[in-house]
Kinemage of the C-alpha trace (Angstrom):
@kinemage 1
@onewidth
@group {chain A} dominant
@subgroup {mainchain}
@vectorlist {calphas} color= white
{ca met a 1} P 0.000 0.000 0.000
{ca lys a 2} L 2.898 2.351 0.735
{ca val a 3} L 4.208 1.879 -2.792
{ca val a 4} L 0.822 2.694 -4.314
{ca cys a 5} L 0.529 5.824 -2.161
{ca ala a 6} L 4.024 6.970 -3.149
{ca tyr a 7} L 3.166 6.437 -6.822
{ca leu a 8} L -0.035 8.468 -6.461
{ca leu a 9} L 1.839 11.237 -4.627
{ca ala a 10} L 4.300 11.421 -7.513
{ca val a 11} L 1.398 11.748 -9.954
{ca leu a 12} L -0.188 14.459 -7.810
{ca gly a 13} L 3.191 16.187 -7.726
{ca gly a 14} L 3.134 16.557 -11.500
{ca lys a 15} L 4.854 13.415 -12.789
{ca glu a 16} L 2.576 11.974 -15.449
{ca ser a 17} L 4.479 8.697 -15.441
{ca pro a 18} L 6.573 8.331 -12.263
{ca ser a 19} L 9.662 6.145 -12.354
{ca lys a 20} L 10.719 3.532 -9.829
{ca ala a 21} L 13.355 5.995 -8.620
{ca asp a 22} L 10.614 8.596 -7.987
{ca val a 23} L 8.676 6.128 -5.860
{ca lys a 24} L 11.805 5.143 -3.920
{ca ala a 25} L 12.700 8.806 -3.356
{ca ile a 26} L 9.257 9.592 -1.945
{ca leu a 27} L 9.340 6.583 0.357
{ca gly a 28} L 12.917 7.350 1.407
{ca ser a 29} L 11.996 10.929 2.284
{ca val a 30} L 9.835 9.604 5.126
{ca gly a 31} L 12.200 6.828 6.174
{ca val a 32} L 10.408 3.937 4.491
{ca glu a 33} L 12.175 1.266 2.482
{ca ala a 34} L 10.046 -0.760 0.099
{ca ala a 35} L 10.995 -4.092 -1.377
{ca asp a 36} L 11.969 -3.869 -5.026
{ca asp a 37} L 9.566 -6.716 -5.890
{ca asn a 38} L 6.623 -4.657 -4.570
{ca ile a 39} L 7.645 -1.697 -6.705
{ca asp a 40} L 8.234 -3.944 -9.730
{ca arg a 41} L 4.839 -5.593 -9.248
{ca leu a 42} L 3.049 -2.229 -9.121
{ca phe a 43} L 4.768 -1.001 -12.269
{ca ser a 44} L 4.035 -4.231 -14.135
{ca glu a 45} L 0.341 -4.062 -13.175
{ca leu a 46} L 0.089 -0.397 -14.210
{ca glu a 47} L 1.986 -0.828 -17.474
{ca gly a 48} L -0.037 0.437 -20.428
{ca lys a 49} L -2.988 1.497 -18.265
{ca asp a 50} L -4.451 4.940 -17.657
{ca leu a 51} L -4.381 5.811 -13.947
{ca ala a 52} L -7.502 7.988 -14.127
{ca glu a 53} L -9.425 5.144 -15.769
{ca leu a 54} L -8.255 2.675 -13.089
{ca ile a 55} L -9.413 5.032 -10.337
{ca lys a 56} L -12.766 5.495 -12.086
{ca glu a 57} L -13.270 1.709 -12.347
{ca gly a 58} L -12.274 1.224 -8.707
{ca thr a 59} L -14.678 3.918 -7.555
{ca ala a 60} L -17.510 2.233 -9.446
{ca lys a 61} L -16.687 -1.075 -7.751
{ca leu a 62} L -16.634 0.536 -4.306
{ca ala a 63} L -20.019 2.136 -4.938
{ca ser a 64} L -21.575 -1.320 -5.098
{ca val a 65} L -20.233 -2.348 -1.668
{ca pro a 66} L -22.873 -2.079 1.079
{ca ser a 67} L -21.678 0.230 3.821
{ca gly a 68} L -24.620 1.350 5.935
{ca gly a 69} L -24.968 -1.401 8.556
{ca ala a 70} L -23.075 0.025 11.527
{ca gly a 71} L -23.893 3.686 11.093
{ca gly a 72} L -26.445 3.871 13.931
{ca ala a 73} L -24.160 2.750 16.748
{ca ala a 74} L -22.069 5.903 17.052
{ca pro a 75} L -24.950 8.403 17.390
{ca ala a 76} L -26.671 6.207 19.972
{ca ala a 77} L -23.508 6.095 22.054
{ca gly a 78} L -23.152 9.844 21.718
{ca ala a 79} L -26.704 10.387 22.923
{ca ala a 80} L -26.133 8.145 25.924
{ca ala a 81} L -23.003 10.047 26.834
{ca gly a 82} L -24.822 13.358 26.429
{ca gly a 83} L -27.605 12.192 28.736
{ca ala a 84} L -25.126 11.156 31.406
{ca ala a 85} L -23.468 14.554 31.276
{ca ala a 86} L -26.837 16.288 31.763
{ca ala a 87} L -27.550 14.239 34.902
{ca ala a 88} L -24.445 15.554 36.704
{ca pro a 89} L -25.295 17.406 39.936
{ca glu a 90} L -25.305 21.175 39.856
{ca pro a 91} L -22.885 23.023 42.125
{ca glu a 92} L -24.410 24.681 45.220
{ca pro a 93} L -24.627 28.466 45.178
{ca glu a 94} L -22.004 30.240 47.285
{ca glu a 95} L -23.109 32.106 50.397
{ca glu a 96} L -22.067 35.707 50.888
């Protein structure tokens, strides 16, 4: 995943077709060393393909993945926490 991110950062940085050295330089700038086989594998899989088209296809695939099942748990927990905070005792007024 680090290699893919470095490749995408190079593209965002203006390199239309980043080299293996570009990817290694980006990873090295943050102290990460990637195995050459991982870099080679990424470049072989991307060879002859348009990056924008790959992202478009991937986005379409992700759109079909169901992702709404656990959405209600967080607000319910937040409401419970908010109710507990409201039940805290009020401080007594100071006497003069």
